[in-house]
C-alpha positions in Angstrom: 30.5 -8.8 84.7 33.9 -9.6 86.2 35.6 -7.9 83.3 33.5 -4.8 83.8 34.3 -4.7 87.6 38.0 -5.2 86.9 38.0 -2.4 84.4 36.2 -0.1 86.9 38.8 -0.8 89.5 41.5 0.4 87.1 39.5 3.4 86.1 38.5 4.3 89.7 42.2 4.6 90.6 43.2 6.9 87.8 44.4 10.4 88.7 41.3 11.8 86.9 38.7 9.9 89.0 40.7 10.3 92.2 40.7 14.1 91.6 36.9 14.0 91.0 36.4 12.2 94.4 38.6 14.8 96.1 36.6 17.7 94.5 33.3 16.1 95.6 34.2 16.5 99.3 36.7 13.7 100.0 40.0 15.8 100.0 42.1 13.0 101.5 41.1 10.3 99.0 44.1 8.7 97.5 42.6 5.8 95.6 41.7 2.2 96.7 44.2 -0.1 98.3 44.9 -3.4 96.6 43.0 -5.2 99.3 40.0 -3.0 98.7 40.1 -3.5 95.0 40.4 -7.3 95.4 37.6 -7.3 97.9 35.3 -5.4 95.5 36.1 -7.9 92.8 35.5 -10.9 95.1 32.1 -9.5 96.2 31.2 -8.8 92.5 31.8 -12.5 91.8 29.9 -13.6 94.8 27.0 -11.3 93.9 27.0 -12.7 90.4 26.6 -16.2 91.6 24.0 -15.1 94.2 21.9 -13.7 91.4 22.0 -17.0 89.5 20.2 -18.8 92.3 17.6 -16.4 93.6 14.7 -14.7 92.0 15.3 -11.2 90.6 13.1 -9.7 93.3 15.4 -11.1 96.0 18.4 -9.6 94.2 16.7 -6.2 94.0 15.7 -6.3 97.7 19.2 -7.3 98.6 20.7 -4.4 96.7 18.3 -2.0 98.3 19.0 -3.4 101.7 22.8 -3.0 101.3 22.4 0.6 100.0 20.1 1.6 102.9 22.4 -0.2 105.5 25.5 1.6 104.1 23.7 5.0 104.2 22.6 4.4 107.8 26.0 3.1 108.9 28.3 5.6 107.2 26.1 8.1 105.3 27.6 6.9 102.0 26.8 4.2 99.4 27.0 3.4 95.7 24.3 5.9 94.7 26.0 8.7 96.6 29.3 7.9 95.0 27.8 7.9 91.5 26.1 11.3 92.2 29.4 12.7 93.5 31.3 11.6 90.4 28.7 13.2 88.3 29.1 16.4 90.3 25.5 16.3 91.6 26.3 15.6 95.3 28.9 16.9 97.8 30.1 15.0 100.9 27.5 15.3 103.7 28.2 17.6 106.6 
């Protein structure tokens, strides 16, 4: 899992993906900072260990809670980013 997240951090910061983000309504996006990428990796590792010690239902509810909280707080989350990269969603007005 850590390898997949590390690979994604490299892919996410390629010119192709940065341009996809820009075209999806984030014109000033310049890629992730090193601190952001390392934080993403750290939380991936913490999430992996969290899932080892809790039932799958708790993991699922935690994911849903974080997605809803991010949507409420900043009107953006993982689902919205995936949809934007697929060209299905534009940045909200």
